[in-house]
mmCIF file of the N, C-alpha and C atoms, coordinates in Angstrom:
data_MODEL
# 
_entry.id   MODEL 
# 
loop_
_atom_site.group_PDB 
_atom_site.id 
_atom_site.type_symbol 
_atom_site.label_atom_id 
_atom_site.label_alt_id 
_atom_site.label_comp_id 
_atom_site.label_asym_id 
_atom_site.label_entity_id 
_atom_site.label_seq_id 
_atom_site.pdbx_PDB_ins_code 
_atom_site.Cartn_x 
_atom_site.Cartn_y 
_atom_site.Cartn_z 
_atom_site.occupancy 
_atom_site.B_iso_or_equiv 
_atom_site.pdbx_formal_charge 
_atom_site.auth_seq_id 
_atom_site.auth_comp_id 
_atom_site.auth_asym_id 
_atom_site.auth_atom_id 
_atom_site.pdbx_PDB_model_num 
ATOM 1   N N  . MET A 1 1  ? -8.464 8.464   13.634  1.00 0.00 ? 1  MET A N  1 
ATOM 2   C CA . MET A 1 1  ? -8.038 7.732   12.438  1.00 0.00 ? 1  MET A CA 1 
ATOM 3   C C  . MET A 1 1  ? -7.836 8.430   11.180  1.00 0.00 ? 1  MET A C  1 
ATOM 4   N N  . LYS A 1 2  ? -6.483 8.340   11.040  1.00 0.00 ? 2  LYS A N  1 
ATOM 5   C CA . LYS A 1 2  ? -6.185 9.778   9.324   1.00 0.00 ? 2  LYS A CA 1 
ATOM 6   C C  . LYS A 1 2  ? -6.499 8.369   8.166   1.00 0.00 ? 2  LYS A C  1 
ATOM 7   N N  . ASN A 1 3  ? -6.525 9.114   7.123   1.00 0.00 ? 3  ASN A N  1 
ATOM 8   C CA . ASN A 1 3  ? -6.972 8.871   6.167   1.00 0.00 ? 3  ASN A CA 1 
ATOM 9   C C  . ASN A 1 3  ? -5.996 9.905   5.115   1.00 0.00 ? 3  ASN A C  1 
ATOM 10  N N  . TYR A 1 4  ? -5.332 8.876   4.344   1.00 0.00 ? 4  TYR A N  1 
ATOM 11  C CA . TYR A 1 4  ? -4.338 8.894   3.095   1.00 0.00 ? 4  TYR A CA 1 
ATOM 12  C C  . TYR A 1 4  ? -4.727 8.469   1.368   1.00 0.00 ? 4  TYR A C  1 
ATOM 13  N N  . THR A 1 5  ? -4.621 8.636   0.342   1.00 0.00 ? 5  THR A N  1 
ATOM 14  C CA . THR A 1 5  ? -4.721 8.852   -0.816  1.00 0.00 ? 5  THR A CA 1 
ATOM 15  C C  . THR A 1 5  ? -3.359 9.217   -1.272  1.00 0.00 ? 5  THR A C  1 
ATOM 16  N N  . TYR A 1 6  ? -2.837 8.317   -2.438  1.00 0.00 ? 6  TYR A N  1 
ATOM 17  C CA . TYR A 1 6  ? -1.577 8.497   -2.922  1.00 0.00 ? 6  TYR A CA 1 
ATOM 18  C C  . TYR A 1 6  ? -2.111 7.699   -4.386  1.00 0.00 ? 6  TYR A C  1 
ATOM 19  N N  . THR A 1 7  ? -1.431 8.598   -5.243  1.00 0.00 ? 7  THR A N  1 
ATOM 20  C CA . THR A 1 7  ? -0.746 8.349   -6.609  1.00 0.00 ? 7  THR A CA 1 
ATOM 21  C C  . THR A 1 7  ? -0.572 7.287   -7.221  1.00 0.00 ? 7  THR A C  1 
ATOM 22  N N  . PRO A 1 8  ? -0.246 6.312   -7.094  1.00 0.00 ? 8  PRO A N  1 
ATOM 23  C CA . PRO A 1 8  ? 1.270  5.600   -7.374  1.00 0.00 ? 8  PRO A CA 1 
ATOM 24  C C  . PRO A 1 8  ? 1.810  6.401   -9.057  1.00 0.00 ? 8  PRO A C  1 
ATOM 25  N N  . ASN A 1 9  ? 2.845  5.181   -8.703  1.00 0.00 ? 9  ASN A N  1 
ATOM 26  C CA . ASN A 1 9  ? 4.174  5.910   -10.211 1.00 0.00 ? 9  ASN A CA 1 
ATOM 27  C C  . ASN A 1 9  ? 3.884  4.611   -11.483 1.00 0.00 ? 9  ASN A C  1 
ATOM 28  N N  . GLY A 1 10 ? 3.878  4.347   -12.089 1.00 0.00 ? 10 GLY A N  1 
ATOM 29  C CA . GLY A 1 10 ? 4.693  2.597   -12.420 1.00 0.00 ? 10 GLY A CA 1 
ATOM 30  C C  . GLY A 1 10 ? 4.186  1.834   -12.241 1.00 0.00 ? 10 GLY A C  1 
ATOM 31  N N  . VAL A 1 11 ? 3.193  1.770   -12.724 1.00 0.00 ? 11 VAL A N  1 
ATOM 32  C CA . VAL A 1 11 ? 2.409  0.031   -11.518 1.00 0.00 ? 11 VAL A CA 1 
ATOM 33  C C  . VAL A 1 11 ? 0.966  0.153   -12.726 1.00 0.00 ? 11 VAL A C  1 
ATOM 34  N N  . CYS A 1 12 ? -0.252 -0.380  -12.677 1.00 0.00 ? 12 CYS A N  1 
ATOM 35  C CA . CYS A 1 12 ? -1.350 -0.625  -12.989 1.00 0.00 ? 12 CYS A CA 1 
ATOM 36  C C  . CYS A 1 12 ? -2.542 0.216   -11.905 1.00 0.00 ? 12 CYS A C  1 
ATOM 37  N N  . SER A 1 13 ? -2.378 -0.036  -10.955 1.00 0.00 ? 13 SER A N  1 
ATOM 38  C CA . SER A 1 13 ? -3.144 0.563   -10.517 1.00 0.00 ? 13 SER A CA 1 
ATOM 39  C C  . SER A 1 13 ? -2.988 2.181   -10.007 1.00 0.00 ? 13 SER A C  1 
ATOM 40  N N  . ARG A 1 14 ? -4.368 2.710   -10.461 1.00 0.00 ? 14 ARG A N  1 
ATOM 41  C CA . ARG A 1 14 ? -4.329 4.660   -10.310 1.00 0.00 ? 14 ARG A CA 1 
ATOM 42  C C  . ARG A 1 14 ? -4.341 5.329   -9.186  1.00 0.00 ? 14 ARG A C  1 
ATOM 43  N N  . GLN A 1 15 ? -4.613 4.565   -8.117  1.00 0.00 ? 15 GLN A N  1 
ATOM 44  C CA . GLN A 1 15 ? -5.348 5.381   -6.478  1.00 0.00 ? 15 GLN A CA 1 
ATOM 45  C C  . GLN A 1 15 ? -4.682 4.266   -5.641  1.00 0.00 ? 15 GLN A C  1 
ATOM 46  N N  . ILE A 1 16 ? -4.307 4.725   -4.254  1.00 0.00 ? 16 ILE A N  1 
ATOM 47  C CA . ILE A 1 16 ? -3.675 3.744   -3.290  1.00 0.00 ? 16 ILE A CA 1 
ATOM 48  C C  . ILE A 1 16 ? -5.091 4.535   -1.987  1.00 0.00 ? 16 ILE A C  1 
ATOM 49  N N  . SER A 1 17 ? -5.631 4.014   -0.812  1.00 0.00 ? 17 SER A N  1 
ATOM 50  C CA . SER A 1 17 ? -6.017 4.490   0.020   1.00 0.00 ? 17 SER A CA 1 
ATOM 51  C C  . SER A 1 17 ? -5.840 3.578   0.900   1.00 0.00 ? 17 SER A C  1 
ATOM 52  N N  . PHE A 1 18 ? -5.744 5.226   2.328   1.00 0.00 ? 18 PHE A N  1 
ATOM 53  C CA . PHE A 1 18 ? -5.875 3.508   3.382   1.00 0.00 ? 18 PHE A CA 1 
ATOM 54  C C  . PHE A 1 18 ? -5.555 4.649   4.497   1.00 0.00 ? 18 PHE A C  1 
ATOM 55  N N  . SER A 1 19 ? -6.048 4.333   6.012   1.00 0.00 ? 19 SER A N  1 
ATOM 56  C CA . SER A 1 19 ? -5.688 4.409   6.615   1.00 0.00 ? 19 SER A CA 1 
ATOM 57  C C  . SER A 1 19 ? -4.741 4.088   8.256   1.00 0.00 ? 19 SER A C  1 
ATOM 58  N N  . ILE A 1 20 ? -4.188 5.470   9.220   1.00 0.00 ? 20 ILE A N  1 
ATOM 59  C CA . ILE A 1 20 ? -3.491 5.004   9.694   1.00 0.00 ? 20 ILE A CA 1 
ATOM 60  C C  . ILE A 1 20 ? -4.315 5.268   10.870  1.00 0.00 ? 20 ILE A C  1 
ATOM 61  N N  . GLU A 1 21 ? -4.563 4.170   11.985  1.00 0.00 ? 21 GLU A N  1 
ATOM 62  C CA . GLU A 1 21 ? -4.342 4.499   13.916  1.00 0.00 ? 21 GLU A CA 1 
ATOM 63  C C  . GLU A 1 21 ? -3.608 4.451   14.200  1.00 0.00 ? 21 GLU A C  1 
ATOM 64  N N  . GLY A 1 22 ? -2.907 4.880   16.031  1.00 0.00 ? 22 GLY A N  1 
ATOM 65  C CA . GLY A 1 22 ? -2.048 3.771   16.493  1.00 0.00 ? 22 GLY A CA 1 
ATOM 66  C C  . GLY A 1 22 ? -1.047 3.450   15.638  1.00 0.00 ? 22 GLY A C  1 
ATOM 67  N N  . GLY A 1 23 ? -0.996 3.796   14.320  1.00 0.00 ? 23 GLY A N  1 
ATOM 68  C CA . GLY A 1 23 ? 0.470  3.090   14.164  1.00 0.00 ? 23 GLY A CA 1 
ATOM 69  C C  . GLY A 1 23 ? -0.014 1.871   13.381  1.00 0.00 ? 23 GLY A C  1 
ATOM 70  N N  . LYS A 1 24 ? -1.499 1.223   13.717  1.00 0.00 ? 24 LYS A N  1 
ATOM 71  C CA . LYS A 1 24 ? -1.671 0.541   12.711  1.00 0.00 ? 24 LYS A CA 1 
ATOM 72  C C  . LYS A 1 24 ? -2.846 0.679   11.017  1.00 0.00 ? 24 LYS A C  1 
ATOM 73  N N  . LEU A 1 25 ? -1.397 0.045   10.206  1.00 0.00 ? 25 LEU A N  1 
ATOM 74  C CA . LEU A 1 25 ? -2.958 0.736   8.558   1.00 0.00 ? 25 LEU A CA 1 
ATOM 75  C C  . LEU A 1 25 ? -4.733 -0.401  9.200   1.00 0.00 ? 25 LEU A C  1 
ATOM 76  N N  . TYR A 1 26 ? -5.420 0.393   8.173   1.00 0.00 ? 26 TYR A N  1 
ATOM 77  C CA . TYR A 1 26 ? -6.964 -0.051  7.700   1.00 0.00 ? 26 TYR A CA 1 
ATOM 78  C C  . TYR A 1 26 ? -7.124 0.511   6.862   1.00 0.00 ? 26 TYR A C  1 
ATOM 79  N N  . ASN A 1 27 ? -8.275 -0.077  6.263   1.00 0.00 ? 27 ASN A N  1 
ATOM 80  C CA . ASN A 1 27 ? -9.457 -0.221  4.722   1.00 0.00 ? 27 ASN A CA 1 
ATOM 81  C C  . ASN A 1 27 ? -8.151 0.500   3.472   1.00 0.00 ? 27 ASN A C  1 
ATOM 82  N N  . VAL A 1 28 ? -6.584 -0.461  3.495   1.00 0.00 ? 28 VAL A N  1 
ATOM 83  C CA . VAL A 1 28 ? -6.452 -0.450  2.455   1.00 0.00 ? 28 VAL A CA 1 
ATOM 84  C C  . VAL A 1 28 ? -6.931 -1.079  1.227   1.00 0.00 ? 28 VAL A C  1 
ATOM 85  N N  . SER A 1 29 ? -7.562 0.268   0.208   1.00 0.00 ? 29 SER A N  1 
ATOM 86  C CA . SER A 1 29 ? -7.507 -0.547  -1.212  1.00 0.00 ? 29 SER A CA 1 
ATOM 87  C C  . SER A 1 29 ? -6.942 0.344   -2.424  1.00 0.00 ? 29 SER A C  1 
ATOM 88  N N  . PHE A 1 30 ? -7.310 -0.111  -3.277  1.00 0.00 ? 30 PHE A N  1 
ATOM 89  C CA . PHE A 1 30 ? -6.539 0.589   -4.942  1.00 0.00 ? 30 PHE A CA 1 
ATOM 90  C C  . PHE A 1 30 ? -7.755 0.709   -5.353  1.00 0.00 ? 30 PHE A C  1 
ATOM 91  N N  . VAL A 1 31 ? -7.668 1.265   -7.187  1.00 0.00 ? 31 VAL A N  1 
ATOM 92  C CA . VAL A 1 31 ? -8.354 1.393   -8.044  1.00 0.00 ? 31 VAL A CA 1 
ATOM 93  C C  . VAL A 1 31 ? -7.438 1.081   -9.258  1.00 0.00 ? 31 VAL A C  1 
ATOM 94  N N  . GLY A 1 32 ? -7.936 0.134   -10.243 1.00 0.00 ? 32 GLY A N  1 
ATOM 95  C CA . GLY A 1 32 ? -7.281 -0.753  -10.715 1.00 0.00 ? 32 GLY A CA 1 
ATOM 96  C C  . GLY A 1 32 ? -5.851 -1.318  -10.617 1.00 0.00 ? 32 GLY A C  1 
ATOM 97  N N  . GLY A 1 33 ? -5.421 -1.574  -11.357 1.00 0.00 ? 33 GLY A N  1 
ATOM 98  C CA . GLY A 1 33 ? -4.371 -2.994  -11.225 1.00 0.00 ? 33 GLY A CA 1 
ATOM 99  C C  . GLY A 1 33 ? -5.323 -4.185  -11.555 1.00 0.00 ? 33 GLY A C  1 
ATOM 100 N N  . CYS A 1 34 ? -4.610 -5.114  -10.716 1.00 0.00 ? 34 CYS A N  1 
ATOM 101 C CA . CYS A 1 34 ? -4.825 -6.775  -10.550 1.00 0.00 ? 34 CYS A CA 1 
ATOM 102 C C  . CYS A 1 34 ? -6.486 -6.756  -9.336  1.00 0.00 ? 34 CYS A C  1 
ATOM 103 N N  . ASN A 1 35 ? -6.932 -6.880  -9.427  1.00 0.00 ? 35 ASN A N  1 
ATOM 104 C CA . ASN A 1 35 ? -8.356 -7.030  -7.857  1.00 0.00 ? 35 ASN A CA 1 
ATOM 105 C C  . ASN A 1 35 ? -7.958 -6.961  -7.275  1.00 0.00 ? 35 ASN A C  1 
ATOM 106 N N  . GLY A 1 36 ? -7.928 -8.521  -7.897  1.00 0.00 ? 36 GLY A N  1 
ATOM 107 C CA . GLY A 1 36 ? -8.320 -9.889  -6.947  1.00 0.00 ? 36 GLY A CA 1 
ATOM 108 C C  . GLY A 1 36 ? -6.925 -9.743  -5.656  1.00 0.00 ? 36 GLY A C  1 
ATOM 109 N N  . ASN A 1 37 ? -5.687 -10.067 -6.538  1.00 0.00 ? 37 ASN A N  1 
ATOM 110 C CA . ASN A 1 37 ? -4.689 -10.081 -5.051  1.00 0.00 ? 37 ASN A CA 1 
ATOM 111 C C  . ASN A 1 37 ? -4.588 -9.064  -4.454  1.00 0.00 ? 37 ASN A C  1 
ATOM 112 N N  . LEU A 1 38 ? -4.599 -7.275  -5.205  1.00 0.00 ? 38 LEU A N  1 
ATOM 113 C CA . LEU A 1 38 ? -5.379 -6.257  -4.772  1.00 0.00 ? 38 LEU A CA 1 
ATOM 114 C C  . LEU A 1 38 ? -6.194 -6.337  -3.017  1.00 0.00 ? 38 LEU A C  1 
ATOM 115 N N  . LYS A 1 39 ? -6.722 -6.913  -3.578  1.00 0.00 ? 39 LYS A N  1 
ATOM 116 C CA . LYS A 1 39 ? -7.788 -6.131  -2.506  1.00 0.00 ? 39 LYS A CA 1 
ATOM 117 C C  . LYS A 1 39 ? -7.134 -7.252  -1.234  1.00 0.00 ? 39 LYS A C  1 
ATOM 118 N N  . ALA A 1 40 ? -6.998 -8.578  -2.018  1.00 0.00 ? 40 ALA A N  1 
ATOM 119 C CA . ALA A 1 40 ? -6.631 -9.573  -0.595  1.00 0.00 ? 40 ALA A CA 1 
ATOM 120 C C  . ALA A 1 40 ? -5.237 -8.827  -0.249  1.00 0.00 ? 40 ALA A C  1 
ATOM 121 N N  . ILE A 1 41 ? -4.377 -8.368  -0.277  1.00 0.00 ? 41 ILE A N  1 
ATOM 122 C CA . ILE A 1 41 ? -3.361 -7.320  0.614   1.00 0.00 ? 41 ILE A CA 1 
ATOM 123 C C  . ILE A 1 41 ? -4.216 -6.214  1.355   1.00 0.00 ? 41 ILE A C  1 
ATOM 124 N N  . GLY A 1 42 ? -4.952 -6.023  0.313   1.00 0.00 ? 42 GLY A N  1 
ATOM 125 C CA . GLY A 1 42 ? -5.895 -5.384  2.023   1.00 0.00 ? 42 GLY A CA 1 
ATOM 126 C C  . GLY A 1 42 ? -6.156 -5.996  3.103   1.00 0.00 ? 42 GLY A C  1 
ATOM 127 N N  . LYS A 1 43 ? -6.976 -7.174  2.764   1.00 0.00 ? 43 LYS A N  1 
ATOM 128 C CA . LYS A 1 43 ? -7.725 -8.572  3.578   1.00 0.00 ? 43 LYS A CA 1 
ATOM 129 C C  . LYS A 1 43 ? -7.112 -8.301  4.702   1.00 0.00 ? 43 LYS A C  1 
ATOM 130 N N  . LEU A 1 44 ? -4.976 -9.099  4.008   1.00 0.00 ? 44 LEU A N  1 
ATOM 131 C CA . LEU A 1 44 ? -4.004 -9.526  5.272   1.00 0.00 ? 44 LEU A CA 1 
ATOM 132 C C  . LEU A 1 44 ? -3.173 -8.328  6.046   1.00 0.00 ? 44 LEU A C  1 
ATOM 133 N N  . LEU A 1 45 ? -3.717 -6.420  5.475   1.00 0.00 ? 45 LEU A N  1 
ATOM 134 C CA . LEU A 1 45 ? -3.118 -5.971  6.007   1.00 0.00 ? 45 LEU A CA 1 
ATOM 135 C C  . LEU A 1 45 ? -3.926 -5.175  7.269   1.00 0.00 ? 45 LEU A C  1 
ATOM 136 N N  . GLU A 1 46 ? -5.491 -4.882  6.948   1.00 0.00 ? 46 GLU A N  1 
ATOM 137 C CA . GLU A 1 46 ? -6.311 -4.709  8.488   1.00 0.00 ? 46 GLU A CA 1 
ATOM 138 C C  . GLU A 1 46 ? -5.460 -4.870  9.454   1.00 0.00 ? 46 GLU A C  1 
ATOM 139 N N  . GLY A 1 47 ? -5.580 -4.016  10.093  1.00 0.00 ? 47 GLY A N  1 
ATOM 140 C CA . GLY A 1 47 ? -4.995 -4.048  11.623  1.00 0.00 ? 47 GLY A CA 1 
ATOM 141 C C  . GLY A 1 47 ? -3.638 -4.866  11.798  1.00 0.00 ? 47 GLY A C  1 
ATOM 142 N N  . ALA A 1 48 ? -2.344 -3.768  10.034  1.00 0.00 ? 48 ALA A N  1 
ATOM 143 C CA . ALA A 1 48 ? -0.864 -5.151  10.863  1.00 0.00 ? 48 ALA A CA 1 
ATOM 144 C C  . ALA A 1 48 ? -0.481 -3.697  10.346  1.00 0.00 ? 48 ALA A C  1 
ATOM 145 N N  . ASP A 1 49 ? 0.771  -3.987  12.014  1.00 0.00 ? 49 ASP A N  1 
ATOM 146 C CA . ASP A 1 49 ? 1.777  -2.742  11.872  1.00 0.00 ? 49 ASP A CA 1 
ATOM 147 C C  . ASP A 1 49 ? 2.213  -1.910  10.201  1.00 0.00 ? 49 ASP A C  1 
ATOM 148 N N  . ALA A 1 50 ? 1.800  -0.692  10.505  1.00 0.00 ? 50 ALA A N  1 
ATOM 149 C CA . ALA A 1 50 ? 2.607  -0.111  9.222   1.00 0.00 ? 50 ALA A CA 1 
ATOM 150 C C  . ALA A 1 50 ? 3.723  -0.255  8.641   1.00 0.00 ? 50 ALA A C  1 
ATOM 151 N N  . ARG A 1 51 ? 4.995  -0.050  9.925   1.00 0.00 ? 51 ARG A N  1 
ATOM 152 C CA . ARG A 1 51 ? 5.789  -0.737  9.620   1.00 0.00 ? 51 ARG A CA 1 
ATOM 153 C C  . ARG A 1 51 ? 6.111  -1.645  9.245   1.00 0.00 ? 51 ARG A C  1 
ATOM 154 N N  . HIS A 1 52 ? 5.915  -2.721  10.031  1.00 0.00 ? 52 HIS A N  1 
ATOM 155 C CA . HIS A 1 52 ? 6.053  -3.752  9.034   1.00 0.00 ? 52 HIS A CA 1 
ATOM 156 C C  . HIS A 1 52 ? 5.980  -4.119  7.486   1.00 0.00 ? 52 HIS A C  1 
ATOM 157 N N  . ALA A 1 53 ? 4.544  -3.584  7.511   1.00 0.00 ? 53 ALA A N  1 
ATOM 158 C CA . ALA A 1 53 ? 4.034  -4.134  6.173   1.00 0.00 ? 53 ALA A CA 1 
ATOM 159 C C  . ALA A 1 53 ? 5.264  -2.983  5.497   1.00 0.00 ? 53 ALA A C  1 
ATOM 160 N N  . VAL A 1 54 ? 6.057  -1.117  5.821   1.00 0.00 ? 54 VAL A N  1 
ATOM 161 C CA . VAL A 1 54 ? 6.727  -1.342  4.497   1.00 0.00 ? 54 VAL A CA 1 
ATOM 162 C C  . VAL A 1 54 ? 7.758  -2.279  4.648   1.00 0.00 ? 54 VAL A C  1 
ATOM 163 N N  . GLU A 1 55 ? 7.960  -2.895  5.898   1.00 0.00 ? 55 GLU A N  1 
ATOM 164 C CA . GLU A 1 55 ? 9.756  -3.894  5.615   1.00 0.00 ? 55 GLU A CA 1 
ATOM 165 C C  . GLU A 1 55 ? 8.992  -4.694  4.677   1.00 0.00 ? 55 GLU A C  1 
ATOM 166 N N  . ILE A 1 56 ? 8.052  -5.155  4.933   1.00 0.00 ? 56 ILE A N  1 
ATOM 167 C CA . ILE A 1 56 ? 7.172  -7.210  4.253   1.00 0.00 ? 56 ILE A CA 1 
ATOM 168 C C  . ILE A 1 56 ? 7.352  -6.828  2.515   1.00 0.00 ? 56 ILE A C  1 
ATOM 169 N N  . LEU A 1 57 ? 6.783  -4.783  1.944   1.00 0.00 ? 57 LEU A N  1 
ATOM 170 C CA . LEU A 1 57 ? 5.692  -4.783  0.638   1.00 0.00 ? 57 LEU A CA 1 
ATOM 171 C C  . LEU A 1 57 ? 7.101  -4.478  0.077   1.00 0.00 ? 57 LEU A C  1 
ATOM 172 N N  . LYS A 1 58 ? 8.571  -3.258  0.690   1.00 0.00 ? 58 LYS A N  1 
ATOM 173 C CA . LYS A 1 58 ? 9.218  -2.815  -0.242  1.00 0.00 ? 58 LYS A CA 1 
ATOM 174 C C  . LYS A 1 58 ? 10.085 -3.954  -0.995  1.00 0.00 ? 58 LYS A C  1 
ATOM 175 N N  . GLY A 1 59 ? 9.750  -2.159  -2.288  1.00 0.00 ? 59 GLY A N  1 
ATOM 176 C CA . GLY A 1 59 ? 11.310 -3.288  -3.012  1.00 0.00 ? 59 GLY A CA 1 
ATOM 177 C C  . GLY A 1 59 ? 10.752 -4.655  -3.710  1.00 0.00 ? 59 GLY A C  1 
ATOM 178 N N  . ASN A 1 60 ? 8.811  -4.556  -3.665  1.00 0.00 ? 60 ASN A N  1 
ATOM 179 C CA . ASN A 1 60 ? 8.668  -5.830  -4.750  1.00 0.00 ? 60 ASN A CA 1 
ATOM 180 C C  . ASN A 1 60 ? 8.527  -5.470  -6.101  1.00 0.00 ? 60 ASN A C  1 
ATOM 181 N N  . ASP A 1 61 ? 8.769  -6.081  -7.520  1.00 0.00 ? 61 ASP A N  1 
ATOM 182 C CA . ASP A 1 61 ? 8.947  -5.652  -7.760  1.00 0.00 ? 61 ASP A CA 1 
ATOM 183 C C  . ASP A 1 61 ? 8.283  -6.598  -8.973  1.00 0.00 ? 61 ASP A C  1 
ATOM 184 N N  . CYS A 1 62 ? 7.299  -6.107  -10.614 1.00 0.00 ? 62 CYS A N  1 
ATOM 185 C CA . CYS A 1 62 ? 5.869  -6.669  -10.487 1.00 0.00 ? 62 CYS A CA 1 
ATOM 186 C C  . CYS A 1 62 ? 6.965  -6.471  -11.984 1.00 0.00 ? 62 CYS A C  1 
ATOM 187 N N  . ALA A 1 63 ? 6.933  -7.580  -12.463 1.00 0.00 ? 63 ALA A N  1 
ATOM 188 C CA . ALA A 1 63 ? 7.727  -7.530  -14.240 1.00 0.00 ? 63 ALA A CA 1 
ATOM 189 C C  . ALA A 1 63 ? 8.811  -7.076  -14.121 1.00 0.00 ? 63 ALA A C  1 
ATOM 190 N N  . GLY A 1 64 ? 10.011 -7.042  -14.301 1.00 0.00 ? 64 GLY A N  1 
ATOM 191 C CA . GLY A 1 64 ? 11.006 -6.011  -14.468 1.00 0.00 ? 64 GLY A CA 1 
ATOM 192 C C  . GLY A 1 64 ? 10.107 -4.383  -14.194 1.00 0.00 ? 64 GLY A C  1 
ATOM 193 N N  . ARG A 1 65 ? 9.284  -4.369  -13.546 1.00 0.00 ? 65 ARG A N  1 
ATOM 194 C CA . ARG A 1 65 ? 9.371  -2.605  -13.946 1.00 0.00 ? 65 ARG A CA 1 
ATOM 195 C C  . ARG A 1 65 ? 9.778  -1.697  -12.321 1.00 0.00 ? 65 ARG A C  1 
ATOM 196 N N  . GLY A 1 66 ? 10.601 -2.832  -11.514 1.00 0.00 ? 66 GLY A N  1 
ATOM 197 C CA . GLY A 1 66 ? 11.506 -1.839  -10.711 1.00 0.00 ? 66 GLY A CA 1 
ATOM 198 C C  . GLY A 1 66 ? 10.342 -1.008  -9.639  1.00 0.00 ? 66 GLY A C  1 
ATOM 199 N N  . THR A 1 67 ? 8.980  -1.535  -9.637  1.00 0.00 ? 67 THR A N  1 
ATOM 200 C CA . THR A 1 67 ? 7.977  -0.962  -8.591  1.00 0.00 ? 67 THR A CA 1 
ATOM 201 C C  . THR A 1 67 ? 7.546  -2.332  -8.528  1.00 0.00 ? 67 THR A C  1 
ATOM 202 N N  . SER A 1 68 ? 6.227  -2.164  -7.742  1.00 0.00 ? 68 SER A N  1 
ATOM 203 C CA . SER A 1 68 ? 4.771  -3.188  -8.445  1.00 0.00 ? 68 SER A CA 1 
ATOM 204 C C  . SER A 1 68 ? 3.466  -2.179  -7.537  1.00 0.00 ? 68 SER A C  1 
ATOM 205 N N  . CYS A 1 69 ? 2.751  -2.799  -7.451  1.00 0.00 ? 69 CYS A N  1 
ATOM 206 C CA . CYS A 1 69 ? 1.317  -2.191  -6.120  1.00 0.00 ? 69 CYS A CA 1 
ATOM 207 C C  . CYS A 1 69 ? 1.409  -2.081  -4.522  1.00 0.00 ? 69 CYS A C  1 
ATOM 208 N N  . ALA A 1 70 ? 2.489  -2.873  -4.313  1.00 0.00 ? 70 ALA A N  1 
ATOM 209 C CA . ALA A 1 70 ? 2.358  -3.706  -2.941  1.00 0.00 ? 70 ALA A CA 1 
ATOM 210 C C  . ALA A 1 70 ? 3.947  -2.417  -2.142  1.00 0.00 ? 70 ALA A C  1 
ATOM 211 N N  . ASP A 1 71 ? 4.501  -2.752  -3.378  1.00 0.00 ? 71 ASP A N  1 
ATOM 212 C CA . ASP A 1 71 ? 5.596  -1.284  -3.602  1.00 0.00 ? 71 ASP A CA 1 
ATOM 213 C C  . ASP A 1 71 ? 5.390  -0.300  -3.394  1.00 0.00 ? 71 ASP A C  1 
ATOM 214 N N  . GLN A 1 72 ? 4.184  0.051   -4.065  1.00 0.00 ? 72 GLN A N  1 
ATOM 215 C CA . GLN A 1 72 ? 4.059  2.141   -3.683  1.00 0.00 ? 72 GLN A CA 1 
ATOM 216 C C  . GLN A 1 72 ? 3.165  2.382   -2.821  1.00 0.00 ? 72 GLN A C  1 
ATOM 217 N N  . LEU A 1 73 ? 2.327  0.816   -2.686  1.00 0.00 ? 73 LEU A N  1 
ATOM 218 C CA . LEU A 1 73 ? 1.303  0.798   -1.217  1.00 0.00 ? 73 LEU A CA 1 
ATOM 219 C C  . LEU A 1 73 ? 2.771  1.222   0.418   1.00 0.00 ? 73 LEU A C  1 
ATOM 220 N N  . ALA A 1 74 ? 3.664  0.431   -0.182  1.00 0.00 ? 74 ALA A N  1 
ATOM 221 C CA . ALA A 1 74 ? 4.931  0.880   0.767   1.00 0.00 ? 74 ALA A CA 1 
ATOM 222 C C  . ALA A 1 74 ? 5.137  2.259   0.941   1.00 0.00 ? 74 ALA A C  1 
ATOM 223 N N  . ARG A 1 75 ? 5.839  3.248   -0.193  1.00 0.00 ? 75 ARG A N  1 
ATOM 224 C CA . ARG A 1 75 ? 6.532  4.044   -0.502  1.00 0.00 ? 75 ARG A CA 1 
ATOM 225 C C  . ARG A 1 75 ? 5.345  4.896   0.004   1.00 0.00 ? 75 ARG A C  1 
ATOM 226 N N  . ALA A 1 76 ? 4.424  4.890   -0.232  1.00 0.00 ? 76 ALA A N  1 
ATOM 227 C CA . ALA A 1 76 ? 3.125  5.742   0.563   1.00 0.00 ? 76 ALA A CA 1 
ATOM 228 C C  . ALA A 1 76 ? 2.961  6.083   2.278   1.00 0.00 ? 76 ALA A C  1 
ATOM 229 N N  . VAL A 1 77 ? 2.548  4.270   3.036   1.00 0.00 ? 77 VAL A N  1 
ATOM 230 C CA . VAL A 1 77 ? 2.660  4.015   4.330   1.00 0.00 ? 77 VAL A CA 1 
ATOM 231 C C  . VAL A 1 77 ? 4.277  5.420   4.787   1.00 0.00 ? 77 VAL A C  1 
ATOM 232 N N  . GLU A 1 78 ? 4.876  4.690   4.360   1.00 0.00 ? 78 GLU A N  1 
ATOM 233 C CA . GLU A 1 78 ? 6.589  5.612   4.382   1.00 0.00 ? 78 GLU A CA 1 
ATOM 234 C C  . GLU A 1 78 ? 6.483  6.962   4.810   1.00 0.00 ? 78 GLU A C  1 
ATOM 235 N N  . LYS A 1 79 ? 5.894  7.600   3.926   1.00 0.00 ? 79 LYS A N  1 
ATOM 236 C CA . LYS A 1 79 ? 5.609  9.253   3.831   1.00 0.00 ? 79 LYS A CA 1 
ATOM 237 C C  . LYS A 1 79 ? 5.159  8.724   4.323   1.00 0.00 ? 79 LYS A C  1 
ATOM 238 N N  . ALA A 1 80 ? 3.229  8.157   4.718   1.00 0.00 ? 80 ALA A N  1 
ATOM 239 C CA . ALA A 1 80 ? 2.443  9.068   5.844   1.00 0.00 ? 80 ALA A CA 1 
ATOM 240 C C  . ALA A 1 80 ? 2.791  8.991   7.463   1.00 0.00 ? 80 ALA A C  1 
ATOM 241 N N  . LEU A 1 81 ? 4.376  7.857   7.159   1.00 0.00 ? 81 LEU A N  1 
ATOM 242 C CA . LEU A 1 81 ? 4.299  7.930   8.269   1.00 0.00 ? 81 LEU A CA 1 
ATOM 243 C C  . LEU A 1 81 ? 5.468  9.213   8.996   1.00 0.00 ? 81 LEU A C  1 
ATOM 244 N N  . GLU A 1 82 ? 6.395  9.222   7.831   1.00 0.00 ? 82 GLU A N  1 
ATOM 245 C CA . GLU A 1 82 ? 7.460  10.475  7.931   1.00 0.00 ? 82 GLU A CA 1 
ATOM 246 C C  . GLU A 1 82 ? 6.347  11.648  8.838   1.00 0.00 ? 82 GLU A C  1 
ATOM 247 N N  . GLU A 1 83 ? 5.202  11.855  8.334   1.00 0.00 ? 83 GLU A N  1 
ATOM 248 C CA . GLU A 1 83 ? 4.427  12.884  7.821   1.00 0.00 ? 83 GLU A CA 1 
ATOM 249 C C  . GLU A 1 83 ? 4.204  13.428  9.712   1.00 0.00 ? 83 GLU A C  1 
# 
């Protein structure tokens, strides 16, 4: 299992951590941001296909910022999958 840490931009969360093994997401967690919502995202994505998660989350907007914590997670996962 490979672990990743990502520093998001333009959102309230300050750090995103997750693991990928066999193309699946695990241990998604956020530091800062909307605690309850971000915990729920982590629970919903546990064991999910990483590429599918990117498709679902990429482009989600928060309050007209052009991004969101979910979008930042998608970007981080996409980057990790490219490695």
